[in-house]
ChimeraX commands (.cxc) that place a marker at each C-alpha (Angstrom):
marker #1 position -21.30,3.77,-0.22 radius 0.5
marker #1 position -18.34,4.44,2.03 radius 0.5
marker #1 position -15.11,5.50,0.40 radius 0.5
marker #1 position -12.09,3.17,0.51 radius 0.5
marker #1 position -9.76,4.60,3.15 radius 0.5
marker #1 position -6.13,4.59,1.94 radius 0.5
marker #1 position -2.89,5.06,3.83 radius 0.5
marker #1 position 0.04,5.75,1.49 radius 0.5
marker #1 position 3.46,4.75,2.80 radius 0.5
marker #1 position 6.50,5.81,0.79 radius 0.5
marker #1 position 9.74,7.50,1.82 radius 0.5
marker #1 position 9.76,9.53,-1.41 radius 0.5
marker #1 position 7.64,12.63,-0.79 radius 0.5
marker #1 position 7.14,13.45,-4.47 radius 0.5
marker #1 position 5.98,9.89,-5.21 radius 0.5
marker #1 position 3.62,9.93,-2.21 radius 0.5
marker #1 position 2.10,13.26,-3.16 radius 0.5
marker #1 position 1.73,12.31,-6.82 radius 0.5
marker #1 position 0.04,9.04,-5.89 radius 0.5
marker #1 position -2.27,10.82,-3.46 radius 0.5
marker #1 position -3.34,13.33,-6.13 radius 0.5
marker #1 position -3.91,10.53,-8.62 radius 0.5
marker #1 position -5.87,8.33,-6.20 radius 0.5
marker #1 position -8.11,11.20,-5.15 radius 0.5
marker #1 position -9.40,11.39,-8.74 radius 0.5
marker #1 position -11.40,8.24,-7.97 radius 0.5
marker #1 position -14.65,9.18,-6.24 radius 0.5
marker #1 position -14.58,5.90,-4.27 radius 0.5
marker #1 position -11.14,6.52,-2.73 radius 0.5
marker #1 position -10.08,8.71,0.19 radius 0.5
marker #1 position -6.39,9.09,1.05 radius 0.5
marker #1 position -6.71,9.47,4.82 radius 0.5
marker #1 position -3.01,9.44,5.72 radius 0.5
marker #1 position 0.52,9.46,4.35 radius 0.5
marker #1 position 3.55,7.94,6.04 radius 0.5
marker #1 position 7.28,8.35,5.40 radius 0.5
marker #1 position 8.37,5.01,6.87 radius 0.5
marker #1 position 7.17,1.97,8.78 radius 0.5
marker #1 position 7.32,3.68,12.16 radius 0.5
marker #1 position 5.12,6.45,10.79 radius 0.5
marker #1 position 2.64,3.87,9.44 radius 0.5
marker #1 position 2.36,2.24,12.87 radius 0.5
marker #1 position 2.02,5.61,14.61 radius 0.5
marker #1 position -0.89,6.63,12.33 radius 0.5
marker #1 position -2.62,3.25,12.07 radius 0.5
marker #1 position -5.28,3.65,14.77 radius 0.5
marker #1 position -6.22,7.24,13.92 radius 0.5
marker #1 position -6.27,6.68,10.14 radius 0.5
marker #1 position -8.19,3.38,10.31 radius 0.5
marker #1 position -7.31,2.49,6.69 radius 0.5
marker #1 position -9.01,-0.18,4.63 radius 0.5
marker #1 position -5.99,-0.47,2.33 radius 0.5
marker #1 position -2.33,0.45,2.79 radius 0.5
marker #1 position -0.15,1.03,-0.27 radius 0.5
marker #1 position 3.20,0.07,1.26 radius 0.5
marker #1 position 6.56,0.92,-0.25 radius 0.5
marker #1 position 8.76,-2.16,0.05 radius 0.5
marker #1 position 12.04,-0.29,0.66 radius 0.5
marker #1 position 11.49,2.37,3.30 radius 0.5
marker #1 position 14.10,3.72,5.72 radius 0.5
marker #1 position 14.37,2.26,9.18 radius 0.5
marker #1 position 11.41,-0.14,9.09 radius 0.5
marker #1 position 10.92,-1.71,5.66 radius 0.5
marker #1 position 7.65,-2.64,4.00 radius 0.5
marker #1 position 7.84,-6.35,4.80 radius 0.5
marker #1 position 8.34,-5.90,8.54 radius 0.5
marker #1 position 5.80,-3.07,8.69 radius 0.5
marker #1 position 3.26,-5.29,6.90 radius 0.5
marker #1 position 3.76,-8.03,9.51 radius 0.5
marker #1 position 3.31,-5.58,12.37 radius 0.5
marker #1 position 0.26,-3.89,10.83 radius 0.5
marker #1 position -1.50,-7.21,10.32 radius 0.5
marker #1 position -0.83,-8.26,13.91 radius 0.5
marker #1 position -2.51,-5.03,15.07 radius 0.5
marker #1 position -5.27,-4.76,12.45 radius 0.5
marker #1 position -5.70,-8.04,10.55 radius 0.5
marker #1 position -8.57,-6.72,8.40 radius 0.5
marker #1 position -6.32,-4.17,6.63 radius 0.5
marker #1 position -5.45,-5.14,3.06 radius 0.5
marker #1 position -1.89,-4.33,2.03 radius 0.5
marker #1 position -0.52,-3.70,-1.44 radius 0.5
marker #1 position 3.25,-3.78,-1.86 radius 0.5
marker #1 position 4.52,-0.87,-3.92 radius 0.5
marker #1 position 8.02,-0.98,-5.36 radius 0.5
marker #1 position 10.27,0.04,-8.21 radius 0.5
marker #1 position 11.41,-3.60,-8.25 radius 0.5
marker #1 position 9.53,-6.21,-10.27 radius 0.5
marker #1 position 11.85,-8.93,-8.93 radius 0.5
marker #1 position 9.87,-11.95,-7.74 radius 0.5
marker #1 position 11.91,-12.13,-4.51 radius 0.5
marker #1 position 10.41,-8.79,-3.44 radius 0.5
marker #1 position 6.93,-9.94,-4.41 radius 0.5
marker #1 position 7.36,-13.23,-2.52 radius 0.5
marker #1 position 8.68,-11.43,0.57 radius 0.5
marker #1 position 5.69,-9.09,0.64 radius 0.5
marker #1 position 3.23,-11.96,0.16 radius 0.5
marker #1 position 4.95,-13.93,2.92 radius 0.5
marker #1 position 4.56,-10.88,5.17 radius 0.5
marker #1 position 0.82,-10.77,4.39 radius 0.5
marker #1 position 0.37,-8.45,1.39 radius 0.5
marker #1 position -2.46,-9.37,-0.97 radius 0.5
marker #1 position -1.29,-7.24,-3.86 radius 0.5
marker #1 position 1.85,-5.86,-5.48 radius 0.5
marker #1 position 2.21,-2.98,-7.94 radius 0.5
marker #1 position 5.40,-1.90,-9.69 radius 0.5
marker #1 position 5.76,1.88,-9.33 radius 0.5
marker #1 position 6.34,2.29,-13.05 radius 0.5
marker #1 position 2.81,0.95,-13.60 radius 0.5
marker #1 position 1.19,2.69,-10.63 radius 0.5
marker #1 position -0.79,5.07,-12.80 radius 0.5
marker #1 position -2.32,2.19,-14.71 radius 0.5
marker #1 position -2.66,-0.43,-12.00 radius 0.5
marker #1 position -2.84,1.04,-8.51 radius 0.5
marker #1 position -6.52,1.98,-8.57 radius 0.5
marker #1 position -7.41,-1.43,-9.98 radius 0.5
marker #1 position -5.32,-3.05,-7.25 radius 0.5
marker #1 position -7.02,-1.02,-4.51 radius 0.5
marker #1 position -10.49,-1.93,-5.72 radius 0.5
marker #1 position -9.55,-5.60,-6.12 radius 0.5
marker #1 position -8.04,-6.06,-2.67 radius 0.5
marker #1 position -10.82,-4.06,-1.03 radius 0.5
marker #1 position -13.27,-6.55,-2.55 radius 0.5
marker #1 position -11.31,-9.48,-1.12 radius 0.5
marker #1 position -9.36,-10.39,-4.24 radius 0.5
marker #1 position -5.63,-10.26,-4.93 radius 0.5
marker #1 position -3.86,-8.11,-7.49 radius 0.5
marker #1 position -0.34,-8.47,-8.83 radius 0.5
marker #1 position 1.23,-6.15,-11.39 radius 0.5
marker #1 position 1.74,-7.73,-14.79 radius 0.5
marker #1 position 5.47,-7.11,-14.33 radius 0.5
marker #1 position 5.70,-8.80,-10.90 radius 0.5
marker link #1:1,2 radius 0.2
marker link #1:2,3 radius 0.2
marker link #1:3,4 radius 0.2
marker link #1:4,5 radius 0.2
marker link #1:5,6 radius 0.2
marker link #1:6,7 radius 0.2
marker link #1:7,8 radius 0.2
marker link #1:8,9 radius 0.2
marker link #1:9,10 radius 0.2
marker link #1:10,11 radius 0.2
marker link #1:11,12 radius 0.2
marker link #1:12,13 radius 0.2
marker link #1:13,14 radius 0.2
marker link #1:14,15 radius 0.2
marker link #1:15,16 radius 0.2
marker link #1:16,17 radius 0.2
marker link #1:17,18 radius 0.2
marker link #1:18,19 radius 0.2
marker link #1:19,20 radius 0.2
marker link #1:20,21 radius 0.2
marker link #1:21,22 radius 0.2
marker link #1:22,23 radius 0.2
marker link #1:23,24 radius 0.2
marker link #1:24,25 radius 0.2
marker link #1:25,26 radius 0.2
marker link #1:26,27 radius 0.2
marker link #1:27,28 radius 0.2
marker link #1:28,29 radius 0.2
marker link #1:29,30 radius 0.2
marker link #1:30,31 radius 0.2
marker link #1:31,32 radius 0.2
marker link #1:32,33 radius 0.2
marker link #1:33,34 radius 0.2
marker link #1:34,35 radius 0.2
marker link #1:35,36 radius 0.2
marker link #1:36,37 radius 0.2
marker link #1:37,38 radius 0.2
marker link #1:38,39 radius 0.2
marker link #1:39,40 radius 0.2
marker link #1:40,41 radius 0.2
marker link #1:41,42 radius 0.2
marker link #1:42,43 radius 0.2
marker link #1:43,44 radius 0.2
marker link #1:44,45 radius 0.2
marker link #1:45,46 radius 0.2
marker link #1:46,47 radius 0.2
marker link #1:47,48 radius 0.2
marker link #1:48,49 radius 0.2
marker link #1:49,50 radius 0.2
marker link #1:50,51 radius 0.2
marker link #1:51,52 radius 0.2
marker link #1:52,53 radius 0.2
marker link #1:53,54 radius 0.2
marker link #1:54,55 radius 0.2
marker link #1:55,56 radius 0.2
marker link #1:56,57 radius 0.2
marker link #1:57,58 radius 0.2
marker link #1:58,59 radius 0.2
marker link #1:59,60 radius 0.2
marker link #1:60,61 radius 0.2
marker link #1:61,62 radius 0.2
marker link #1:62,63 radius 0.2
marker link #1:63,64 radius 0.2
marker link #1:64,65 radius 0.2
marker link #1:65,66 radius 0.2
marker link #1:66,67 radius 0.2
marker link #1:67,68 radius 0.2
marker link #1:68,69 radius 0.2
marker link #1:69,70 radius 0.2
marker link #1:70,71 radius 0.2
marker link #1:71,72 radius 0.2
marker link #1:72,73 radius 0.2
marker link #1:73,74 radius 0.2
marker link #1:74,75 radius 0.2
marker link #1:75,76 radius 0.2
marker link #1:76,77 radius 0.2
marker link #1:77,78 radius 0.2
marker link #1:78,79 radius 0.2
marker link #1:79,80 radius 0.2
marker link #1:80,81 radius 0.2
marker link #1:81,82 radius 0.2
marker link #1:82,83 radius 0.2
marker link #1:83,84 radius 0.2
marker link #1:84,85 radius 0.2
marker link #1:85,86 radius 0.2
marker link #1:86,87 radius 0.2
marker link #1:87,88 radius 0.2
marker link #1:88,89 radius 0.2
marker link #1:89,90 radius 0.2
marker link #1:90,91 radius 0.2
marker link #1:91,92 radius 0.2
marker link #1:92,93 radius 0.2
marker link #1:93,94 radius 0.2
marker link #1:94,95 radius 0.2
marker link #1:95,96 radius 0.2
marker link #1:96,97 radius 0.2
marker link #1:97,98 radius 0.2
marker link #1:98,99 radius 0.2
marker link #1:99,100 radius 0.2
marker link #1:100,101 radius 0.2
marker link #1:101,102 radius 0.2
marker link #1:102,103 radius 0.2
marker link #1:103,104 radius 0.2
marker link #1:104,105 radius 0.2
marker link #1:105,106 radius 0.2
marker link #1:106,107 radius 0.2
marker link #1:107,108 radius 0.2
marker link #1:108,109 radius 0.2
marker link #1:109,110 radius 0.2
marker link #1:110,111 radius 0.2
marker link #1:111,112 radius 0.2
marker link #1:112,113 radius 0.2
marker link #1:113,114 radius 0.2
marker link #1:114,115 radius 0.2
marker link #1:115,116 radius 0.2
marker link #1:116,117 radius 0.2
marker link #1:117,118 radius 0.2
marker link #1:118,119 radius 0.2
marker link #1:119,120 radius 0.2
marker link #1:120,121 radius 0.2
marker link #1:121,122 radius 0.2
marker link #1:122,123 radius 0.2
marker link #1:123,124 radius 0.2
marker link #1:124,125 radius 0.2
marker link #1:125,126 radius 0.2
marker link #1:126,127 radius 0.2
marker link #1:127,128 radius 0.2
marker link #1:128,129 radius 0.2
marker link #1:129,130 radius 0.2
marker link #1:130,131 radius 0.2
view
């Protein structure tokens, strides 16, 4: 079975690295790239060829919503999970409107992110209990 290829996008380096270390504990997951903002996601998209992108909602110059829209125009098969410190439904709705099929609150990432990745990779949706 092929591993699920993950691109992690978060402007917080410590969060990105911690998530990458955690995700790599799952034998079915391979973190193939990390991005610091939306421009970085778009620059790495073709080379990384991710199955799933874990997309921080609030990144620097190109936020998660706009990056999600652009990614899906370029590679519509990619599944995107919004990742945010905010459980506010307006953020969730904005990410879903942009094309995300999942949303995980960062405070629950350790408990929910792997489940979300597996769910969206299998064609389902996943939304954090707090969202």
